[in-house]
FIGUMI-835944 format. One line per 5 residues: number of its first residue (from 1); their letters; for each residue x, y, z of C-alpha. Coordinates in Angstrom, 2 decimals. Example, Ala and Ser with C-alpha at 12.3 -4.5 7.8 and 13.67 -1.06 7.14 Angstrom:
1> AS> 12.30,-4.50,7.80 | 13.67,-1.06,7.14
% end
This chain:
1> XXXXX> -31.06,-13.78,28.35 | -30.72,-14.93,24.73 | -33.59,-12.74,23.54 | -31.78,-9.62,24.82 | -29.09,-10.01,22.16
6> XXXXX> -31.60,-9.05,19.47 | -30.63,-11.84,17.06 | -30.51,-15.60,16.72 | -32.59,-17.92,18.90 | -34.48,-16.19,21.69
11> XXXXX> -34.11,-19.17,24.04 | -32.58,-22.63,24.41 | -33.87,-25.78,26.06 | -31.67,-27.21,28.76 | -30.89,-30.93,28.67
16> XXXXX> -29.30,-33.11,31.30 | -25.94,-33.08,29.52 | -25.91,-29.27,29.32 | -28.20,-28.18,32.12 | -26.84,-24.85,33.34
21> XXXXX> -28.42,-21.62,32.09 | -26.15,-18.90,30.71 | -23.09,-21.16,30.80 | -21.35,-23.30,28.22 | -19.61,-26.47,29.40
26> XXXXX> -16.37,-27.59,27.75 | -14.64,-30.99,28.08 | -11.05,-31.96,27.38 | -12.03,-35.40,26.02 | -14.70,-36.71,23.68
31> XXXXX> -18.03,-37.52,25.36 | -20.74,-39.56,23.68 | -24.42,-39.36,24.58 | -27.89,-40.21,23.22 | -31.00,-38.09,23.20
36> XXXXX> -34.43,-39.65,23.67 | -37.10,-39.37,20.98 | -38.94,-36.09,21.46 | -41.62,-33.89,19.92 | -39.11,-31.05,19.64
41> XXXXX> -36.00,-31.00,17.47 | -33.39,-32.64,19.67 | -30.26,-34.08,18.06 | -26.95,-35.04,19.67 | -23.94,-33.06,18.46
46> XXXXX> -20.58,-31.96,19.82 | -18.50,-28.97,18.74 | -14.75,-29.40,19.01 | -12.66,-26.22,19.18 | -9.06,-25.14,19.54
51> XXXXX> -8.66,-22.09,21.74 | -5.89,-20.36,23.65 | -8.42,-18.65,25.95 | -8.17,-19.40,29.66 | -11.45,-21.00,30.73
56> XXXXX> -12.34,-21.56,34.40 | -11.81,-25.21,35.31 | -13.83,-27.75,37.29 | -12.61,-31.21,38.38 | -12.29,-34.12,35.92
61> XXXXX> -11.29,-32.13,32.85 | -14.40,-29.95,32.66 | -14.28,-26.22,31.88 | -16.96,-23.57,31.56 | -17.53,-20.06,30.24
66> XXXXX> -20.28,-17.46,30.45 | -19.14,-15.72,27.25 | -20.03,-16.51,23.64 | -17.46,-18.69,21.89 | -16.93,-17.41,18.36
71> XXXXX> -16.03,-20.22,15.97 | -13.93,-20.15,12.82 | -13.50,-22.86,10.15 | -9.79,-23.35,10.90 | -10.21,-24.35,14.56
76> XXXXX> -13.59,-26.06,14.70 | -15.17,-29.46,14.04 | -18.84,-30.44,14.29 | -19.17,-34.04,15.47 | -22.30,-36.13,14.92
81> XXXXX> -22.88,-39.69,16.13 | -24.76,-40.93,13.07 | -25.17,-40.05,9.39 | -28.92,-39.77,9.88 | -28.59,-37.07,12.54
86> XXXXX> -26.08,-35.18,10.41 | -28.40,-35.26,7.37 | -31.35,-34.12,9.49 | -29.47,-31.21,11.00 | -28.06,-30.14,7.62
91> XXXXX> -31.51,-30.30,6.08 | -32.97,-28.12,8.83 | -30.18,-25.57,8.48 | -30.71,-25.40,4.72 | -34.34,-24.43,5.18
96> XXXXX> -33.35,-21.38,7.23 | -32.63,-18.28,5.16 | -30.44,-16.90,7.94 | -28.13,-19.96,7.96 | -25.26,-18.93,5.72
101> XXXXX> -21.86,-20.27,6.77 | -22.44,-24.01,6.27 | -20.26,-24.08,3.13 | -17.29,-22.80,5.11 | -17.62,-25.58,7.69
106> XXXXX> -18.72,-28.37,5.33 | -15.42,-30.24,5.51 | -15.31,-29.93,9.30 | -18.58,-31.83,9.87 | -17.77,-35.44,10.72
111> XXXXX> -19.58,-38.56,11.91 | -18.02,-40.69,14.67 | -20.32,-43.66,15.12 | -18.08,-46.43,16.52 | -16.98,-44.89,19.81
116> XXXXX> -17.93,-46.64,23.04 | -17.27,-46.25,26.75 | -16.92,-42.50,26.71 | -19.63,-41.41,29.10 | -20.82,-37.86,29.53
121> XXXXX> -19.91,-36.05,32.75 | -23.03,-34.57,34.36 | -22.25,-31.27,36.09 | -24.47,-29.99,38.88 | -25.69,-26.42,38.57
126> XXXXX> -24.33,-25.39,41.98 | -20.83,-26.41,40.87 | -20.47,-23.17,38.91 | -20.59,-19.72,40.53 | -23.23,-17.26,39.30
131> XXXXX> -21.93,-14.88,36.65 | -21.99,-11.13,37.19 | -21.05,-10.39,33.59 | -24.17,-11.42,31.72 | -25.35,-7.92,30.83
136> XXXXX> -21.93,-6.77,29.61 | -21.37,-10.03,27.71 | -24.70,-9.66,25.92 | -23.95,-6.05,25.02 | -20.58,-7.12,23.61
141> XXXXX> -22.29,-9.81,21.49 | -24.78,-7.23,20.27 | -22.05,-4.83,19.12 | -20.02,-7.61,17.49 | -23.09,-8.67,15.50
146> XXXXX> -23.66,-5.08,14.39 | -20.02,-4.54,13.39 | -19.93,-7.87,11.60 | -23.01,-6.77,9.65 | -21.26,-3.50,8.84
151> XXXXX> -18.20,-5.28,7.40 | -20.20,-7.79,5.37 | -22.54,-5.07,4.11 | -19.66,-2.83,3.03 | -17.78,-5.59,1.20
156> XXXXX> -20.94,-6.89,-0.48 | -21.87,-3.33,-1.44 | -18.49,-2.98,-3.13 | -19.03,-6.26,-4.95 | -22.47,-5.14,-6.20
161> XXXXX> -21.20,-1.73,-7.33 | -20.76,-0.93,-11.00 | -19.90,1.93,-13.35 | -22.12,4.93,-14.06 | -22.39,3.96,-17.74
166> XXXXX> -23.51,0.42,-16.96 | -26.17,1.54,-14.49 | -27.59,4.08,-16.94 | -27.79,1.43,-19.66 | -29.35,-1.16,-17.34
171> XXXXX> -31.89,1.38,-16.05 | -32.77,2.34,-19.64 | -33.35,-1.30,-20.59 | -35.56,-1.85,-17.56 | -37.62,1.22,-18.47
176> XXXXX> -37.96,-0.09,-22.04 | -39.16,-3.40,-20.60 | -41.78,-1.61,-18.48 | -43.03,0.42,-21.45 | -43.21,-2.73,-23.59
181> XXXXX> -45.28,-4.45,-20.88 | -47.60,-1.45,-20.70 | -48.06,-1.41,-24.51 | -48.80,-5.16,-24.66 | -51.42,-4.82,-21.94
186> XXXXX> -53.23,-2.16,-24.01 | -56.19,-2.83,-26.30 | -54.50,-2.18,-29.67 | -50.85,-2.71,-28.58 | -49.82,0.56,-30.20
191> XXXXX> -47.64,2.97,-28.18 | -49.10,6.34,-27.25 | -47.40,9.53,-28.42 | -45.73,9.90,-25.01 | -44.59,6.26,-24.97
196> XXXXX> -43.24,6.51,-28.53 | -41.30,9.66,-27.68 | -39.80,8.13,-24.56 | -38.87,4.90,-26.39 | -37.07,6.93,-29.06
201> XXXXX> -35.08,8.70,-26.33 | -34.18,5.40,-24.71 | -33.27,3.74,-28.02 | -31.09,6.74,-28.90 | -29.27,6.30,-25.61
206> XXXXX> -28.76,2.55,-26.18 | -27.39,3.26,-29.67 | -25.09,5.94,-28.26 | -23.35,3.30,-26.14 | -22.05,1.47,-29.22
211> XXXXX> -18.25,1.79,-29.58 | -18.49,3.27,-33.11 | -20.94,5.93,-31.91 | -18.64,6.89,-29.01 | -15.67,7.15,-31.37
216> XXXXX> -17.67,9.34,-33.78 | -18.86,11.53,-30.90 | -15.26,11.92,-29.73 | -14.01,12.81,-33.22 | -16.88,15.11,-34.20
221> XXXXX> -17.47,16.74,-30.84 | -21.22,16.23,-30.36 | -23.93,13.58,-30.15 | -25.94,15.23,-32.93 | -23.08,15.15,-35.44
226> XXXXX> -22.28,11.56,-34.49 | -25.92,10.58,-35.19 | -25.84,12.30,-38.56 | -22.59,10.61,-39.52 | -23.94,7.20,-38.53
231> XXXXX> -27.04,7.76,-40.66 | -24.87,8.66,-43.66 | -22.98,5.37,-43.25 | -26.27,3.47,-43.12 | -27.51,5.11,-46.35
236> XXXXX> -24.46,3.72,-48.10 | -25.21,0.20,-46.95 | -23.00,-0.05,-43.87 | -24.61,-2.01,-41.06 | -24.11,-1.42,-37.35
241> XXXXX> -25.46,-3.08,-34.24 | -28.18,-0.52,-33.50 | -31.69,-1.02,-32.18 | -34.18,-2.14,-34.86 | -37.02,0.05,-33.64
246> XXXXX> -39.48,-0.73,-36.40 | -39.13,-4.49,-35.85 | -39.58,-4.16,-32.08 | -42.72,-2.01,-32.30 | -44.22,-4.37,-34.89
251> XXXXX> -43.38,-7.37,-32.69 | -45.31,-5.84,-29.79 | -48.53,-6.23,-31.82 | -48.11,-10.02,-31.94 | -48.81,-12.70,-29.35
256> XXXXX> -47.13,-12.25,-25.99 | -45.89,-15.86,-25.92 | -42.31,-15.88,-27.19 | -42.70,-12.24,-28.20 | -39.68,-11.04,-30.16
261> XXXXX> -39.65,-7.57,-28.58 | -39.80,-8.94,-25.03 | -37.18,-11.55,-25.88 | -34.88,-8.82,-27.18 | -35.11,-6.59,-24.10
266> XXXXX> -34.78,-9.54,-21.69 | -31.71,-10.75,-23.58 | -30.16,-7.27,-23.45 | -30.81,-7.05,-19.70 | -29.25,-10.50,-19.18
271> XXXXX> -26.26,-9.49,-21.30 | -25.79,-6.25,-19.38 | -25.95,-8.13,-16.07 | -23.47,-10.74,-17.29 | -21.02,-8.05,-18.37
276> XXXXX> -21.46,-6.40,-15.00 | -20.73,-9.68,-13.20 | -17.45,-10.07,-15.11 | -16.24,-6.59,-14.18 | -16.81,-6.70,-10.42
281> XXXXX> -13.89,-5.52,-8.32 | -13.13,-7.12,-4.97 | -11.90,-5.07,-2.05 | -8.45,-5.88,-0.73 | -8.59,-6.28,3.08
286> XXXXX> -5.01,-4.97,3.25 | -6.29,-1.54,2.15 | -8.17,-1.13,5.45 | -11.11,0.83,4.05 | -13.01,0.11,7.27
291> XXXXX> -11.46,-0.52,10.68 | -13.82,-1.76,13.39 | -13.60,-3.23,16.88 | -15.94,-5.47,18.85 | -15.67,-2.96,21.67
296> XXXXX> -15.05,0.45,20.09 | -17.34,-0.07,17.06 | -16.37,1.74,13.83 | -12.95,3.31,14.36 | -12.01,4.68,10.95
301> XXXXX> -12.85,4.66,7.25 | -11.05,5.65,4.04 | -13.86,5.89,1.48 | -15.19,9.35,2.46 | -12.71,12.19,1.94
306> XXXXX> -14.83,15.09,3.22 | -14.37,15.44,6.99 | -17.95,16.44,7.82 | -19.49,13.58,5.86 | -16.96,11.15,7.33
311> XXXXX> -17.92,12.29,10.84 | -21.61,11.90,10.03 | -21.05,8.37,8.71 | -19.17,7.25,11.82 | -21.64,8.95,14.19
316> XXXXX> -24.68,7.43,12.51 | -23.08,3.99,12.64 | -21.86,4.12,16.24 | -24.46,6.32,17.95 | -27.71,5.80,16.04
321> XXXXX> -27.69,2.48,14.18 | -25.98,0.58,17.01 | -28.75,1.67,19.35 | -31.06,-1.10,20.59 | -33.97,0.96,19.23
326> XXXXX> -33.00,0.17,15.64 | -32.46,-3.48,14.96 | -33.99,-5.08,11.89 | -36.72,-4.22,9.39 | -36.79,-0.56,8.42
331> XXXXX> -40.46,-0.14,7.59 | -41.68,0.03,11.19 | -38.90,2.34,12.40 | -38.20,4.65,9.46 | -39.95,7.68,10.93
336> XXXXX> -38.17,7.44,14.28 | -34.88,6.64,12.59 | -35.13,9.66,10.26 | -35.68,11.85,13.34 | -32.68,10.38,15.17
341> XXXXX> -30.21,10.74,12.30 | -31.34,14.37,11.92 | -30.82,15.07,15.65 | -27.39,13.44,15.53 | -26.43,15.44,12.43
346> XXXXX> -27.44,18.64,14.24 | -25.13,17.72,17.15 | -22.25,16.96,14.78 | -22.64,20.16,12.72 | -23.26,22.42,15.73
351> XXXXX> -23.59,26.17,15.25 | -23.65,25.95,11.42 | -26.76,23.74,11.43 | -29.34,26.44,10.56 | -27.66,27.32,7.26
356> XXXXX> -26.50,23.84,6.38 | -27.79,22.14,3.18 | -27.67,18.89,5.19 | -30.46,20.29,7.38 | -32.68,20.90,4.34
361> XXXXX> -31.90,17.44,2.93 | -32.63,15.52,6.15 | -35.78,17.48,6.98 | -37.19,16.77,3.53 | -36.25,13.10,4.01
366> XXXXX> -38.14,13.08,7.33 | -41.22,14.44,5.57 | -40.81,11.96,2.70 | -40.93,8.87,4.93 | -44.21,10.30,6.24
371> XXXXX> -45.68,10.51,2.73 | -44.50,13.77,1.13 | -42.43,14.31,-2.04 | -38.66,14.02,-2.13 | -36.78,15.97,-4.80
376> XXXXX> -33.25,16.06,-3.45 | -30.40,15.03,-5.82 | -29.03,11.48,-5.80 | -25.34,10.62,-5.77 | -23.15,7.95,-4.14
381> XXXXX> -22.52,9.88,-0.92 | -23.53,9.51,2.71 | -26.84,11.39,2.43 | -28.13,9.54,-0.64 | -27.04,6.22,0.89
386> XXXXX> -28.90,6.70,4.17 | -31.92,8.05,2.24 | -32.02,4.94,0.03 | -31.90,2.66,3.09 | -34.71,4.58,4.80
391> XXXXX> -36.88,4.42,1.67 | -36.21,0.85,0.42 | -34.09,-0.84,3.09 | -36.52,-3.64,3.99 | -35.15,-5.92,1.26
396> XXXXX> -31.62,-5.83,-0.15 | -32.63,-6.53,-3.76 | -35.30,-3.81,-3.71 | -32.70,-1.46,-2.22 | -30.23,-2.33,-4.99
401> XXXXX> -32.78,-1.82,-7.79 | -33.95,1.44,-6.22 | -30.41,2.82,-6.11 | -29.83,1.73,-9.70 | -33.03,3.52,-10.76
406> XXXXX> -31.65,6.71,-9.16 | -28.37,6.46,-11.06 | -26.31,5.41,-8.03 | -23.51,2.99,-8.82 | -21.33,2.79,-5.66
411> XXXXX> -23.19,0.88,-2.95 | -20.55,0.52,-0.23 | -22.02,3.11,2.14 | -25.66,2.14,1.59 | -25.09,-1.55,2.29
416> XXXXX> -22.83,-0.66,5.23 | -25.84,1.15,6.73 | -28.05,-1.80,5.79 | -25.59,-4.26,7.35 | -25.23,-2.53,10.70
421> XXXXX> -28.99,-1.91,10.89 | -29.79,-5.61,10.47 | -26.69,-7.16,12.02 | -24.92,-10.16,10.52 | -27.09,-12.84,12.14
426> XXXXX> -30.26,-11.43,10.58 | -28.82,-11.19,7.07 | -30.32,-13.65,4.62 | -28.25,-16.25,2.80 | -28.99,-14.86,-0.68
431> XXXXX> -27.41,-11.56,0.40 | -24.28,-12.95,2.07 | -23.75,-15.39,-0.82 | -22.61,-12.35,-2.80 | -19.43,-12.60,-0.71
436> XXXXX> -19.39,-16.14,0.67 | -19.52,-17.72,-2.81 | -16.32,-16.00,-3.91 | -13.03,-17.78,-4.57 | -11.96,-19.67,-1.43
441> XXXXX> -8.56,-17.97,-1.32 | -10.12,-14.51,-1.34 | -12.83,-15.55,1.11 | -10.22,-16.95,3.49 | -8.35,-13.63,3.43
446> XXXXX> -11.50,-11.58,4.06 | -12.74,-13.91,6.80 | -9.41,-13.74,8.65 | -9.41,-9.94,8.39 | -12.96,-9.67,9.77
451> XXXXX> -12.16,-12.08,12.61 | -9.01,-10.18,13.52 | -10.82,-6.84,13.63 | -13.83,-8.04,15.60 | -11.97,-10.09,18.22
456> XXXXX> -8.59,-8.38,18.23 | -6.75,-11.62,17.57 | -5.68,-13.54,14.52 | -6.54,-17.05,13.48 | -3.34,-19.12,13.85
461> XXXXX> -1.54,-19.90,10.61 | -1.31,-23.65,11.30 | -3.96,-26.19,10.34 | -6.54,-27.74,12.61 | -5.21,-30.21,15.16
466> XXXXX> -7.71,-32.69,16.52 | -7.22,-34.85,19.57 | -10.39,-36.76,18.77 | -10.27,-40.23,17.23 | -11.48,-40.61,13.68
471> XXXXX> -12.20,-43.81,11.81 | -9.58,-44.94,9.33 | -11.42,-46.04,6.17 | -8.75,-48.58,5.27 | -8.43,-50.43,8.58
476> XXXXX> -11.67,-49.72,10.39 | -9.53,-48.63,13.36 | -9.79,-45.33,15.19 | -6.82,-43.02,14.99 | -5.81,-39.47,15.83
481> XXXXX> -6.06,-37.08,12.88 | -4.26,-33.90,11.85 | -6.36,-31.76,9.51 | -5.74,-28.66,7.52 | -7.60,-28.36,4.23
486> XXXXX> -6.82,-32.08,3.77 | -5.72,-34.89,6.09 | -1.95,-35.05,6.60 | -0.20,-38.23,5.61 | -2.70,-39.35,2.98
491> XXXXX> -0.86,-37.80,0.04 | 2.81,-36.67,0.14 | 2.44,-33.99,-2.56 | -0.58,-32.52,-0.75 | 1.45,-32.32,2.47
496> XXXXX> 4.38,-30.80,0.56 | 2.16,-28.09,-0.93 | 0.54,-27.50,2.46 | 3.94,-26.86,4.08 | 4.75,-24.34,1.34
501> XXXXX> 1.46,-22.47,1.79 | 1.55,-22.50,5.59 | 5.03,-21.00,5.68 | 4.04,-18.47,2.99 | 1.23,-17.24,5.23
506> XXXXX> 3.80,-16.29,7.86 | 6.03,-14.26,5.51 | 3.56,-12.53,3.18 | 2.83,-9.16,4.73 | 1.87,-7.01,1.71
511> XXXXX> -0.07,-7.55,-1.53 | -1.54,-10.74,-0.08 | -4.17,-11.25,-2.78 | -1.63,-11.01,-5.58 | 1.02,-13.19,-3.94
516> XXXXX> -1.33,-15.98,-2.83 | -2.92,-16.08,-6.27 | 0.43,-16.38,-8.05 | 1.63,-18.90,-5.43 | -1.34,-21.12,-6.34
521> XXXXX> -0.47,-20.73,-10.02 | 3.13,-21.71,-9.31 | 2.06,-24.78,-7.31 | -0.26,-25.80,-10.14 | 2.53,-25.51,-12.71
526> XXXXX> 4.91,-27.35,-10.38 | 2.73,-30.48,-10.60 | 3.88,-33.43,-8.49 | 7.47,-32.23,-8.16 | 8.68,-32.04,-4.54
531> XXXXX> 12.05,-30.39,-5.14 | 12.18,-27.19,-3.04 | 15.09,-25.78,-5.04 | 13.33,-26.22,-8.35 | 10.10,-24.73,-7.00
536> XXXXX> 11.72,-21.68,-5.34 | 13.69,-21.06,-8.52 | 10.46,-21.14,-10.56 | 8.49,-19.02,-8.04 | 10.96,-16.18,-8.64
541> XXXXX> 9.26,-15.64,-12.04 | 5.66,-15.24,-10.85 | 3.76,-12.00,-10.36 | 4.55,-10.38,-7.02 | 7.42,-12.76,-6.28
546> XXXXX> 9.73,-11.29,-8.93 | 12.77,-9.28,-7.79 | 12.56,-5.53,-7.41 | 15.05,-3.12,-8.97 | 18.10,-4.22,-7.01
551> XXXXX> 16.88,-6.86,-4.59 | 14.57,-9.88,-4.41 | 10.99,-9.78,-3.15 | 11.21,-9.96,0.66 | 8.62,-12.77,0.91
556> XXXXX> 10.48,-14.79,-1.76 | 13.79,-14.18,0.03 | 12.42,-15.55,3.31 | 10.92,-18.56,1.52 | 14.28,-19.21,-0.15
561> XXXXX> 16.20,-18.91,3.13 | 13.79,-21.28,4.86 | 13.45,-24.01,2.21 | 16.74,-23.70,0.26 | 19.42,-22.07,2.45
566> XXXXX> 22.17,-22.99,-0.08 | 20.21,-21.52,-3.00 | 22.92,-19.07,-4.14 | 25.53,-21.81,-4.43 | 23.15,-24.18,-6.21
571> XXXXX> 21.83,-21.63,-8.69 | 25.39,-20.98,-9.91 | 26.16,-24.68,-10.25 | 22.86,-25.36,-11.99 | 23.36,-22.66,-14.62
576> XXXXX> 26.87,-23.82,-15.45 | 25.92,-27.50,-15.58 | 23.06,-26.86,-17.98 | 25.37,-25.01,-20.36 | 28.49,-27.18,-20.12
581> XXXXX> 28.27,-28.26,-23.77 | 28.15,-24.70,-25.05 | 30.95,-23.59,-22.73 | 33.22,-26.39,-23.96 | 32.63,-25.29,-27.53
586> XXXXX> 33.45,-21.68,-26.66 | 36.68,-22.69,-24.93 | 37.95,-24.34,-28.12 | 38.44,-20.87,-29.63 | 40.42,-19.21,-26.85
591> XXXXX> 41.07,-19.81,-23.21 | 40.45,-16.18,-22.35 | 37.42,-15.96,-24.64 | 36.01,-19.00,-22.91 | 36.30,-17.49,-19.44
596> XXXXX> 34.77,-14.22,-20.62 | 31.89,-16.00,-22.35 | 31.35,-18.18,-19.29 | 30.45,-15.14,-17.21 | 28.43,-13.56,-20.01
601> XXXXX> 26.53,-16.76,-20.74 | 25.76,-17.30,-17.05 | 24.30,-13.80,-16.77 | 22.23,-14.31,-19.93 | 20.93,-17.62,-18.60
606> XXXXX> 19.74,-16.01,-15.38 | 18.20,-13.15,-17.34 | 16.28,-15.58,-19.55 | 15.03,-17.55,-16.57 | 13.74,-14.39,-14.87
611> XXXXX> 11.82,-13.32,-17.99 | 9.96,-16.63,-18.12 | 6.25,-16.39,-17.37 | 3.83,-19.35,-17.44 | 1.27,-17.18,-19.27
616> XXXXX> 3.65,-16.28,-22.11 | 2.66,-18.12,-25.29 | 5.04,-20.74,-26.66 | 3.57,-20.45,-30.17 | 1.67,-17.89,-32.22
621> XXXXX> -0.87,-20.62,-33.03 | -3.65,-21.26,-30.51 | -3.58,-25.03,-31.04 | 0.22,-25.23,-30.54 | 0.56,-23.00,-27.46
626> XXXXX> 1.68,-25.13,-24.51 | 0.77,-22.36,-22.03 | -2.81,-21.81,-23.16 | -4.16,-23.48,-19.99 | -2.36,-20.91,-17.82
631> XXXXX> -3.80,-18.11,-19.94 | -7.37,-19.42,-19.67 | -6.85,-20.03,-15.96 | -5.84,-16.38,-15.53 | -9.14,-15.07,-16.97
636> XXXXX> -10.70,-14.37,-13.56 | -13.96,-13.05,-15.00 | -14.76,-16.70,-15.74 | -16.15,-18.63,-12.75 | -13.65,-21.05,-11.21
641> XXXXX> -15.55,-24.18,-12.31 | -15.76,-22.90,-15.91 | -12.03,-22.14,-15.94 | -11.25,-25.64,-14.64 | -13.44,-27.26,-17.30
646> XXXXX> -12.01,-25.21,-20.18 | -8.41,-25.77,-19.08 | -9.05,-29.49,-19.28 | -10.98,-29.41,-22.56 | -8.52,-27.17,-24.40
651> XXXXX> -5.81,-29.81,-24.11 | -7.93,-32.48,-25.82 | -8.98,-29.86,-28.38 | -5.33,-29.13,-29.20 | -4.66,-32.86,-29.64
656> XXXXX> -7.45,-33.03,-32.23 | -5.57,-30.44,-34.32 | -2.12,-31.98,-33.77 | -0.55,-34.42,-36.30 | -2.60,-37.64,-36.32
661> XXXXX> -5.43,-35.72,-34.65 | -9.04,-35.87,-35.85 | -9.01,-32.45,-37.58 | -5.39,-32.42,-38.73 | -5.09,-32.06,-42.53
666> XXXXX> -8.82,-31.60,-43.17 | -9.52,-28.91,-45.75 | -12.53,-27.56,-43.86 | -10.56,-27.42,-40.59 | -7.49,-25.24,-41.15
671> XXXXX> -5.16,-24.71,-38.20 | -5.52,-20.92,-38.43 | -6.28,-19.00,-35.24 | -9.46,-17.58,-36.75 | -10.88,-21.05,-37.35
676> XXXXX> -9.58,-22.88,-34.26 | -10.50,-20.21,-31.71 | -14.00,-19.89,-33.17 | -14.30,-23.70,-33.23 | -13.19,-24.01,-29.59
681> XXXXX> -15.61,-21.34,-28.35 | -18.51,-22.94,-30.27 | -17.71,-26.37,-28.81 | -17.96,-24.99,-25.27 | -21.77,-24.85,-25.42
686> XXXXX> -22.42,-27.32,-28.26 | -24.67,-30.30,-27.61 | -25.66,-32.87,-30.20 | -29.35,-33.14,-30.93 | -31.07,-35.93,-28.94
691> XXXXX> -27.80,-36.55,-27.07 | -27.83,-37.15,-23.32 | -24.24,-35.87,-22.99 | -24.22,-32.27,-21.72 | -22.22,-29.47,-23.29
696> XXXXX> -18.90,-28.55,-21.69 | -20.58,-25.63,-19.95 | -24.30,-24.67,-19.85 | -25.46,-22.63,-22.85 | -26.87,-19.73,-20.81
701> XXXXX> -26.98,-16.10,-21.95 | -24.49,-15.20,-19.22 | -22.02,-17.91,-20.28 | -22.26,-16.89,-23.93 | -21.31,-13.32,-22.99
706> XXXXX> -18.35,-14.64,-20.99 | -17.27,-16.85,-23.89 | -17.41,-13.87,-26.26 | -15.05,-12.08,-23.90 | -12.72,-15.11,-23.81
711> XXXXX> -12.83,-15.35,-27.63 | -11.75,-11.72,-27.97 | -8.96,-12.28,-25.44 | -7.72,-15.30,-27.41 | -7.84,-13.38,-30.70
716> XXXXX> -5.81,-10.62,-29.09 | -3.26,-13.08,-27.66 | -2.73,-14.80,-31.01 | -3.09,-11.71,-33.21 | 0.27,-12.34,-34.90
721> X> -0.43,-15.98,-35.76
% end
C-alpha cells in the first residue's frame, strides 16, 4: 500500500518485532531489542511520541493504529541503542537529498545503551482486526503531502522573491557574463558590432543604477540629460563608480586565468546576490496568506486580488495539481498538464471563454510545450507563474533563474505550484533549506502554523515530557527526564527563562514575530537575574510590549498579572525609594512644595523608564556606547552566527580603546568614530599573514557586502559624535 501514496518508500520489510502489514504498533513502556546482521539496512530504533489521540488498545500496554502518525519536534524522541547505530542511520539520512528535517530533530535523537530486562512484546497478526480504512487513509496522506508542499513552496517563493530593480540588474550582469564568455571563446577576443552595441546598452543600465545617476535623472527629468550631466562632471575631474568599459574590453584580450573582466562581473553578481540576501522579507504566518486543510485542500488565499485569477489559482491547485495524474517531474507530463489546466480554466470562465485573453494565453502555452514559439507577456501573476513551472519546473534553481531572466520578481505563486506538484516529501533538501535554515524562532512559528493547518490541531505549548529513563552523566544512574529545548533542573536560569517563554506563548495572540523577538532581546539583556518584578518592569520598554495610548499591551498585562500580581503597589514603592534623597532635599524648601514635587518627580521617573530602549546609544562615541551590542544584534540582515561573533568581539574592541587599553592615547589611533568604526569593520575579516588563527568572520564577498552595510549603519548611528 505504501507505493500508492506517491511519495516516500514504496514498501517496508516486516520484522518479528513489527510484523503486521499496514499497522503501526505502539507500546506504553520502553522495549529493547536487537536486530541480526543482515545484507539489507536493518538498524534498531524506537520513536517515542506524546499524543492525545485515542489509539485502539490490546492487552499488556500495546496499542495500534492504521493511520500515519505525523511527528513534530516538540513531542518526539528518536531512541537508538548504540552510538554506532545512531551514526550509521544519520550518515544514511544525510546522503538522501529528500531527507530534510534532521536539524529540527537533532536534539531529540538520544542513545540509551544501558537498559536491560525490557523485552519486546511480540504481537500476533490475528490479534488486530483488518482495517477497512486503508484507501481513505492513503488518500488523506496524499493530500496532506500535496498541501504541505504548497505551504513550503509558497513560503520559500516569498523568501526567494526580490525587487524589480534588483532582478533587472542581476539579469543584466548575467547577460554581460555570457557575452564576455562568448568573446573570450572567439579567435581574436574582440567583440562583434552587435556584441559591442549590446554591452554598451547593458553598461548604460548598470551605470543608471548608481544613486547619483538616479538623483540626476529625478532632478533633470530624463535619462539622457542625466547622462550628459554626469559626463560634464567627469570632464572636470570628478570620479564616480561607473563601469570602466575600456579596461574591461582590453582585459578580455588577455589570458582567461584570473581574467580581470571575468573577475569584475563575477564580483558584481556576487555583490548583487549578497545585497538581495540581506533584503529578503519573511512572511508572517499570522497574516494567513494561504489557508489549507488536510481534508479540504486549499481553502483561501490573500495574494491574488482579482476574483477570476484567484478562482483559477485555487481550482488548479485543488482540481488539477492534486490529481494522482500529476505527481513529480514536469518534463514527462507537461503536455497533458497544459491540456488539463486549459480545460479547467474553460470550466471556470464558462460562457466568456471564447473571447477571453486567458484562452489565447493558455492555448499558446499548450503549443509552446510541444515545440512552438511563446510570445506572451511575463509578469508575476497566475498565468506567468504556471507557464514558468510548465517550461522550467523540473529543477527549482532552473525555474528561479528562468523567472529572473523574464523579469519576474515575486515567486510565491510559481513555487506554490511547484510545491503542490512535487509534494513535500519529494522536495530536495537544498530547496527546503531556504526555509528550514532560518532563525529558529521564526521557523518554530512557521512550523506550528503549518502543523495546525494541516492537522487541524495545535502543538501543545508545554515542553516535551518523557517517561523513558535517560542516563545521568554525573552518576551513571538512569533517571526520568523532562525536556523542552533544554533539560529541566540542570540550570536554574535556563528553567526560569523557559517558564517565561512558555507562559508568553499562551498569551501572545497578535504580532507574534515582533513580540517573541523582543522577548528574546529582553531575556538576553536581563542576564542571570531571576527577579520577575525587575524583568516585567524592563519588558514594558521593548518593542511590541510597550503600552498603547491609554492602556498597557494586553500580552504584557497578562504576563504582569501572572508573574507579579502586586506590580502596581511595588512600582510605586520602587520609584519613591530610588528617589528618596532627592525628595528629602525638595522637602527642605517647603512642605507643600515637597508633596507637589513628589508627585511630579514620580511621574517623570515613570516617563523616563518607559522611554528607555536597549538599542538607544549611551554615548555619541562608538567605542564608549554601552548598548552597541544590542544595536549590532538588531541588524537582522547579518546571519545569526555573525551577529553573535561581532557582539562578543566589539566588547573587547571597545576595551582596547578605553583608558589603559592598547590603542588609548596613540596618535595614529584617535578615538573618533570615523577611525574606530573603520578599524572595527576591517578587523572583522583581517588575518595576519602566515597565521593559523582565522579572522573573526570569513572574508567572503558576501560578508564584505554585509560589513559595508553594517559600517554605514554605525556611521549613521554615531553621526553626531
